[in-house]
MOPAC internal coordinates of N, CA, C and O (Angstrom, degrees):
PM7 1SCF
backbone

  N    0.0000 0     0.00 0     0.00 0    0    0    0
  C    1.4288 1     0.00 0     0.00 0    1    0    0
  C    1.5273 1   109.42 1     0.00 0    2    1    0
  O    1.2310 1   120.97 1   -47.78 1    3    2    1
  N    1.3495 1   115.75 1   132.22 1    3    2    1
  C    1.4653 1   120.21 1  -177.90 1    5    3    2
  C    1.5162 1   110.48 1   -85.36 1    6    5    3
  O    1.2310 1   122.08 1   -30.91 1    7    6    5
  N    1.3180 1   113.62 1   149.09 1    7    6    5
  C    1.4555 1   119.82 1   174.00 1    9    7    6
  C    1.5303 1   108.98 1   -77.98 1   10    9    7
  O    1.2310 1   119.85 1   -36.05 1   11   10    9
  N    1.3351 1   117.89 1   143.95 1   11   10    9
  C    1.4667 1   118.50 1   174.45 1   13   11   10
  C    1.5264 1   110.24 1   -67.21 1   14   13   11
  O    1.2310 1   121.28 1   -37.57 1   15   14   13
  N    1.2992 1   115.16 1   142.43 1   15   14   13
  C    1.4659 1   120.52 1  -178.25 1   17   15   14
  C    1.5263 1   109.74 1   -69.01 1   18   17   15
  O    1.2310 1   121.35 1   -40.82 1   19   18   17
  N    1.3143 1   115.03 1   139.18 1   19   18   17
  C    1.4545 1   120.24 1   177.28 1   21   19   18
  C    1.5230 1   109.23 1   -78.97 1   22   21   19
  O    1.2310 1   120.67 1   -37.54 1   23   22   21
  N    1.3135 1   116.32 1   142.46 1   23   22   21
  C    1.4607 1   121.36 1   177.58 1   25   23   22
  C    1.5137 1   108.41 1   -79.74 1   26   25   23
  O    1.2310 1   121.09 1   -61.84 1   27   26   25
  N    1.3114 1   115.53 1   118.16 1   27   26   25
  C    1.4578 1   121.54 1   179.20 1   29   27   26
  C    1.5232 1   107.70 1  -101.58 1   30   29   27
  O    1.2310 1   120.00 1   -58.13 1   31   30   29
  N    1.3127 1   117.60 1   121.87 1   31   30   29
  C    1.4681 1   121.72 1  -177.85 1   33   31   30
  C    1.5232 1   111.64 1   -62.03 1   34   33   31
  O    1.2310 1   120.05 1   150.27 1   35   34   33
  N    1.3151 1   117.50 1   -29.73 1   35   34   33
  C    1.4639 1   120.45 1  -177.76 1   37   35   34
  C    1.5195 1   112.27 1   -75.01 1   38   37   35
  O    1.2310 1   119.99 1   165.75 1   39   38   37
  N    1.3210 1   117.62 1   -14.25 1   39   38   37
  C    1.4595 1   119.28 1   175.93 1   41   39   38
  C    1.5299 1   110.94 1   -80.81 1   42   41   39
  O    1.2310 1   120.16 1   163.45 1   43   42   41
  N    1.3321 1   117.30 1   -16.55 1   43   42   41
  C    1.4601 1   121.98 1  -179.18 1   45   43   42
  C    1.5256 1   111.20 1   -96.20 1   46   45   43
  O    1.2310 1   119.78 1   146.23 1   47   46   45
  N    1.3141 1   118.02 1   -33.77 1   47   46   45
  C    1.4555 1   123.31 1  -176.77 1   49   47   46
  C    1.5306 1   108.92 1   -75.86 1   50   49   47
  O    1.2310 1   119.82 1   -49.54 1   51   50   49
  N    1.3467 1   117.95 1   130.46 1   51   50   49
  C    1.4621 1   119.31 1   178.19 1   53   51   50
  C    1.5304 1   111.96 1   -65.33 1   54   53   51
  O    1.2310 1   121.68 1   -29.30 1   55   54   53
  N    1.3074 1   114.40 1   150.70 1   55   54   53
  C    1.4581 1   119.81 1   179.95 1   57   55   54
  C    1.5281 1   109.92 1   -74.89 1   58   57   55
  O    1.2310 1   119.74 1   -19.91 1   59   58   57
  N    1.3258 1   118.11 1   160.09 1   59   58   57
  C    1.4711 1   120.31 1   177.67 1   61   59   58
  C    1.5357 1   112.00 1   -59.73 1   62   61   59
  O    1.2310 1   120.42 1   147.79 1   63   62   61
  N    1.3288 1   116.80 1   -32.21 1   63   62   61
  C    1.4674 1   119.69 1   178.75 1   65   63   62
  C    1.5310 1   110.24 1   -64.98 1   66   65   63
  O    1.2310 1   120.09 1   137.74 1   67   66   65
  N    1.3330 1   117.43 1   -42.26 1   67   66   65
  C    1.4693 1   120.62 1   178.04 1   69   67   66
  C    1.5231 1   111.22 1   -65.27 1   70   69   67
  O    1.2310 1   120.39 1   139.70 1   71   70   69
  N    1.3249 1   116.85 1   -40.30 1   71   70   69
  C    1.4671 1   120.03 1   178.32 1   73   71   70
  C    1.5218 1   111.31 1   -65.14 1   74   73   71
  O    1.2310 1   120.65 1   141.85 1   75   74   73
  N    1.3143 1   116.37 1   -38.15 1   75   74   73
  C    1.4572 1   120.66 1   179.10 1   77   75   74
  C    1.5273 1   111.13 1   -66.29 1   78   77   75
  O    1.2310 1   120.25 1   142.28 1   79   78   77
  N    1.3274 1   117.13 1   -37.72 1   79   78   77
  C    1.4579 1   120.72 1   177.77 1   81   79   78
  C    1.5253 1   112.21 1   -75.25 1   82   81   79
  O    1.2310 1   120.00 1   154.14 1   83   82   81
  N    1.3219 1   117.61 1   -25.86 1   83   82   81
  C    1.4621 1   120.95 1  -178.80 1   85   83   82
  C    1.5252 1   112.23 1   -71.74 1   86   85   83
  O    1.2310 1   119.70 1   153.20 1   87   86   85
  N    1.3259 1   118.17 1   -26.80 1   87   86   85
  C    1.4691 1   121.00 1  -177.52 1   89   87   86
  C    1.5258 1   111.56 1   -62.68 1   90   89   87
  O    1.2310 1   118.31 1   126.30 1   91   90   89
  N    1.3478 1   120.82 1   -53.70 1   91   90   89
  C    1.4679 1   118.07 1   179.94 1   93   91   90
  C    1.5246 1   113.23 1   -67.72 1   94   93   91
  O    1.2310 1   120.08 1   147.02 1   95   94   93
  N    1.3328 1   117.45 1   -32.98 1   95   94   93
  C    1.4619 1   118.76 1   177.61 1   97   95   94
  C    1.5268 1   110.95 1   -67.71 1   98   97   95
  O    1.2310 1   120.11 1   141.90 1   99   98   97
  N    1.3168 1   117.39 1   -38.10 1   99   98   97
  C    1.4594 1   120.06 1   175.84 1  101   99   98
  C    1.5152 1   111.88 1   -64.80 1  102  101   99
  O    1.2310 1   120.57 1   140.97 1  103  102  101
  N    1.3285 1   116.51 1   -39.03 1  103  102  101
  C    1.4635 1   121.96 1   178.17 1  105  103  102
  C    1.5325 1   110.34 1   -63.50 1  106  105  103
  O    1.2310 1   120.38 1   134.70 1  107  106  105
  N    1.3336 1   116.88 1   -45.30 1  107  106  105
  C    1.4641 1   120.53 1   178.65 1  109  107  106
  C    1.5255 1   111.31 1   -65.40 1  110  109  107
  O    1.2310 1   120.20 1   139.28 1  111  110  109
  N    1.3247 1   117.22 1   -40.72 1  111  110  109
  C    1.4503 1   120.76 1   179.09 1  113  111  110
  C    1.5258 1   110.98 1   -63.23 1  114  113  111
  O    1.2310 1   120.39 1   140.06 1  115  114  113
  N    1.3179 1   116.87 1   -39.94 1  115  114  113
  C    1.4623 1   121.03 1   178.27 1  117  115  114
  C    1.5261 1   110.75 1   -60.26 1  118  117  115
  O    1.2310 1   120.19 1   130.99 1  119  118  117
  N    1.3174 1   117.24 1   -49.01 1  119  118  117
  C    1.4621 1   119.79 1  -176.95 1  121  119  118
  C    1.5142 1   112.94 1   -78.68 1  122  121  119
  O    1.2310 1   119.62 1   165.86 1  123  122  121
  N    1.3318 1   118.33 1   -14.14 1  123  122  121
  C    1.4556 1   120.64 1   171.69 1  125  123  122
  C    1.5264 1   110.26 1   -78.98 1  126  125  123
  O    1.2310 1   119.80 1   140.86 1  127  126  125
  N    1.3202 1   117.99 1   -39.14 1  127  126  125
  C    1.4602 1   121.68 1  -176.98 1  129  127  126
  C    1.5191 1   113.53 1   -83.64 1  130  129  127
  O    1.2310 1   119.56 1   158.48 1  131  130  129
  N    1.3179 1   118.44 1   -21.52 1  131  130  129
  C    1.4584 1   121.75 1  -177.65 1  133  131  130
  C    1.5375 1   113.20 1   -57.76 1  134  133  131
  O    1.2310 1   118.29 1   134.39 1  135  134  133
  N    1.3390 1   120.86 1   -45.61 1  135  134  133
  C    1.4752 1   119.05 1   177.30 1  137  135  134
  C    1.5243 1   113.07 1   -62.06 1  138  137  135
  O    1.2310 1   119.87 1   145.02 1  139  138  137
  N    1.3262 1   117.85 1   -34.98 1  139  138  137
  C    1.4621 1   120.15 1   177.67 1  141  139  138
  C    1.5208 1   111.14 1   -66.42 1  142  141  139
  O    1.2310 1   120.13 1   142.34 1  143  142  141
  N    1.3132 1   117.36 1   -37.66 1  143  142  141
  C    1.4609 1   120.49 1   177.76 1  145  143  142
  C    1.5248 1   111.58 1   -67.31 1  146  145  143
  O    1.2310 1   120.23 1   142.61 1  147  146  145
  N    1.3219 1   117.16 1   -37.39 1  147  146  145
  C    1.4674 1   120.96 1   178.12 1  149  147  146
  C    1.5251 1   110.46 1   -65.90 1  150  149  147
  O    1.2310 1   120.37 1   135.73 1  151  150  149
  N    1.3256 1   116.90 1   -44.27 1  151  150  149
  C    1.4705 1   120.91 1   178.68 1  153  151  150
  C    1.5300 1   110.26 1   -65.17 1  154  153  151
  O    1.2310 1   120.10 1   140.65 1  155  154  153
  N    1.3272 1   117.41 1   -39.35 1  155  154  153
  C    1.4631 1   121.34 1   176.89 1  157  155  154
  C    1.5212 1   110.49 1   -59.54 1  158  157  155
  O    1.2310 1   120.53 1   135.69 1  159  158  157
  N    1.3146 1   116.58 1   -44.31 1  159  158  157
  C    1.4697 1   120.94 1  -179.37 1  161  159  158
  C    1.5266 1   110.82 1   -63.69 1  162  161  159
  O    1.2310 1   120.10 1   135.06 1  163  162  161
  N    1.3078 1   117.42 1   -44.94 1  163  162  161
  C    1.4623 1   120.62 1  -178.13 1  165  163  162
  C    1.5255 1   110.95 1   -69.54 1  166  165  163
  O    1.2310 1   119.88 1   142.02 1  167  166  165
  N    1.3298 1   117.83 1   -37.98 1  167  166  165
  C    1.4595 1   119.83 1  -175.46 1  169  167  166
  C    1.5274 1   112.88 1   -70.19 1  170  169  167
  O    1.2310 1   119.69 1   151.69 1  171  170  169
  N    1.3294 1   118.20 1   -28.31 1  171  170  169
  C    1.4568 1   120.42 1   179.76 1  173  171  170
  C    1.5221 1   113.08 1   -99.95 1  174  173  171
  O    1.2310 1   119.56 1  -175.37 1  175  174  173
  N    1.3101 1   118.45 1     4.63 1  175  174  173
  C    1.4636 1   121.40 1   179.10 1  177  175  174
  C    1.5241 1   109.76 1   -92.89 1  178  177  175
  O    1.2310 1   121.58 1   -17.79 1  179  178  177
  N    1.3044 1   114.58 1   162.21 1  179  178  177
  C    1.4640 1   120.77 1   177.19 1  181  179  178
  C    1.5214 1   108.67 1   -93.13 1  182  181  179
  O    1.2310 1   120.69 1   -43.37 1  183  182  181
  N    1.3362 1   116.28 1   136.63 1  183  182  181
  C    1.4614 1   120.88 1  -178.75 1  185  183  182
  C    1.5260 1   110.26 1   -69.36 1  186  185  183
  O    1.2310 1   121.08 1   -41.76 1  187  186  185
  N    1.3320 1   115.53 1   138.24 1  187  186  185
  C    1.4629 1   121.72 1   178.40 1  189  187  186
  C    1.5232 1   108.97 1  -135.98 1  190  189  187
  O    1.2310 1   121.37 1   -20.99 1  191  190  189
  N    1.3217 1   114.98 1   159.01 1  191  190  189
  C    1.4501 1   119.49 1   173.13 1  193  191  190
  C    1.5220 1   106.09 1   -98.56 1  194  193  191
  O    1.2310 1   121.44 1   -94.58 1  195  194  193
  N    1.3006 1   114.85 1    85.42 1  195  194  193
  C    1.4635 1   121.93 1  -179.28 1  197  195  194
  C    1.5246 1   107.84 1  -165.62 1  198  197  195
  O    1.2310 1   121.05 1     7.12 1  199  198  197
  N    1.2990 1   115.59 1  -172.88 1  199  198  197
  C    1.4613 1   120.31 1   175.94 1  201  199  198
  C    1.5171 1   106.59 1  -120.89 1  202  201  199
  O    1.2310 1   117.82 1   -60.67 1  203  202  201
  N    1.2828 1   121.75 1   119.33 1  203  202  201
  C    1.4588 1   130.82 1    -5.52 1  205  203  202
  C    1.5348 1   110.83 1   -69.78 1  206  205  203
  O    1.2310 1   120.17 1   -22.08 1  207  206  205
  N    1.3197 1   117.28 1   157.92 1  207  206  205
  C    1.4740 1   120.29 1  -172.61 1  209  207  206
  C    1.5310 1   114.34 1   -80.39 1  210  209  207
  O    1.2310 1   119.68 1  -150.67 1  211  210  209
  N    1.3170 1   118.21 1    29.33 1  211  210  209
  C    1.4568 1   121.62 1   177.29 1  213  211  210
  C    1.5253 1   108.45 1  -148.78 1  214  213  211
  O    1.2310 1   121.30 1   -21.75 1  215  214  213
  N    1.3217 1   115.13 1   158.25 1  215  214  213
  C    1.4656 1   120.23 1  -176.59 1  217  215  214
  C    1.5302 1   110.73 1   -80.69 1  218  217  215
  O    1.2310 1   121.37 1   -12.07 1  219  218  217
  N    1.3180 1   114.99 1   167.93 1  219  218  217
  C    1.4602 1   121.11 1   178.32 1  221  219  218
  C    1.5268 1   110.00 1   -74.34 1  222  221  219
  O    1.2310 1   120.45 1   -36.01 1  223  222  221
  N    1.3181 1   116.74 1   143.99 1  223  222  221
  C    1.4583 1   120.58 1   174.77 1  225  223  222
  C    1.5179 1   111.15 1   -88.55 1  226  225  223
  O    1.2310 1   120.57 1   141.31 1  227  226  225
  N    1.3097 1   116.52 1   -38.69 1  227  226  225
  C    1.4540 1   121.69 1  -179.96 1  229  227  226
  C    1.5218 1   109.20 1  -109.36 1  230  229  227
  O    1.2310 1   121.03 1   -47.59 1  231  230  229
  N    1.3149 1   115.63 1   132.41 1  231  230  229
  C    1.4567 1   119.29 1   175.55 1  233  231  230
  C    1.5213 1   108.42 1  -137.15 1  234  233  231
  O    1.2310 1   121.50 1   -31.79 1  235  234  233
  N    1.3082 1   114.73 1   148.21 1  235  234  233
  C    1.4631 1   121.60 1   179.40 1  237  235  234
  C    1.5129 1   107.69 1  -113.39 1  238  237  235
  O    1.2310 1   121.05 1   -72.64 1  239  238  237
  N    1.3258 1   115.59 1   107.36 1  239  238  237
  C    1.4578 1   120.33 1  -178.68 1  241  239  238
  C    1.5187 1   109.08 1  -135.98 1  242  241  239
  O    1.2310 1   120.99 1   -42.55 1  243  242  241
  N    1.3151 1   115.72 1   137.45 1  243  242  241
  C    1.4628 1   122.53 1   177.66 1  245  243  242
  C    1.5211 1   111.40 1    53.96 1  246  245  243
  O    1.2310 1   120.39 1  -135.52 1  247  246  245
  N    1.2979 1   116.86 1    44.48 1  247  246  245
  C    1.4604 1   125.54 1   178.52 1  249  247  246
  C    1.5290 1   112.70 1    58.38 1  250  249  247
  O    1.2310 1   120.75 1  -148.01 1  251  250  249
  N    1.3325 1   116.17 1    31.99 1  251  250  249
  C    1.4604 1   121.53 1   176.71 1  253  251  250
  C    1.5216 1   108.84 1  -135.83 1  254  253  251
  O    1.2310 1   121.09 1   -39.32 1  255  254  253
  N    1.2979 1   115.52 1   140.68 1  255  254  253
  C    1.4544 1   121.34 1   175.02 1  257  255  254
  C    1.5183 1   107.93 1   -90.09 1  258  257  255
  O    1.2310 1   120.34 1   -55.81 1  259  258  257
  N    1.3321 1   116.96 1   124.19 1  259  258  257
  C    1.4596 1   121.32 1  -176.99 1  261  259  258
  C    1.5214 1   109.49 1  -115.23 1  262  261  259
  O    1.2310 1   121.03 1   -40.90 1  263  262  261
  N    1.3234 1   115.64 1   139.10 1  263  262  261
  C    1.4556 1   123.39 1   175.56 1  265  263  262
  C    1.5151 1   106.95 1  -107.34 1  266  265  263
  O    1.2310 1   120.29 1   -63.79 1  267  266  265
  N    1.3405 1   117.04 1   116.21 1  267  266  265
  C    1.4572 1   122.54 1  -176.53 1  269  267  266
  C    1.5202 1   109.10 1  -110.49 1  270  269  267
  O    1.2310 1   120.54 1   -74.48 1  271  270  269
  N    1.3315 1   116.57 1   105.52 1  271  270  269
  C    1.4603 1   121.70 1   179.57 1  273  271  270
  C    1.5145 1   109.42 1  -107.76 1  274  273  271
  O    1.2310 1   120.41 1   -49.34 1  275  274  273
  N    1.3201 1   116.82 1   130.66 1  275  274  273
  C    1.4462 1   122.96 1   177.43 1  277  275  274
  C    1.5262 1   107.44 1   -98.40 1  278  277  275
  O    1.2310 1   120.01 1   -72.00 1  279  278  277
  N    1.3254 1   117.58 1   108.00 1  279  278  277
  C    1.4620 1   121.30 1  -178.24 1  281  279  278
  C    1.5220 1   112.30 1  -107.54 1  282  281  279
  O    1.2310 1   120.11 1  -166.91 1  283  282  281
  N    1.3190 1   117.40 1    13.09 1  283  282  281
  C    1.4505 1   121.37 1   178.26 1  285  283  282
  C    1.5317 1   109.57 1   -68.74 1  286  285  283
  O    1.2310 1   120.89 1   -39.69 1  287  286  285
  N    1.3234 1   115.91 1   140.31 1  287  286  285
  C    1.4613 1   119.93 1   178.93 1  289  287  286
  C    1.5173 1   109.46 1   -85.81 1  290  289  287
  O    1.2310 1   121.04 1   -27.63 1  291  290  289
  N    1.3085 1   115.62 1   152.37 1  291  290  289
  C    1.4624 1   120.36 1   178.74 1  293  291  290
  C    1.5174 1   108.50 1  -113.54 1  294  293  291
  O    1.2310 1   121.00 1   -32.06 1  295  294  293
  N    1.3067 1   115.70 1   147.94 1  295  294  293
  C    1.4578 1   121.35 1   177.06 1  297  295  294
  C    1.5106 1   109.02 1   -96.57 1  298  297  295
  O    1.2310 1   120.66 1   -69.38 1  299  298  297
  N    1.3135 1   116.35 1   110.62 1  299  298  297
  C    1.4780 1   120.09 1   179.68 1  301  299  298
  C    1.4892 1   110.07 1  -120.77 1  302  301  299
  O    1.2310 1   120.10 1   180.00 1  303  302  301

């Protein structure tokens, strides 16, 4: 009968080499996804004549966070 393997904390914690490699990949991932997030925000916002030319997606009112998505289609 085999003994159950002991859980070694160092087998779960990433090595310093992995952490060092994760920093530039995280930086690239952030700047790759940022334009998609900006387009997502603009596409679901309502057009306004103001600066910025679109409404807020997130609003905090009456101690609640509200997500306001405009899904109405436009005729162009």
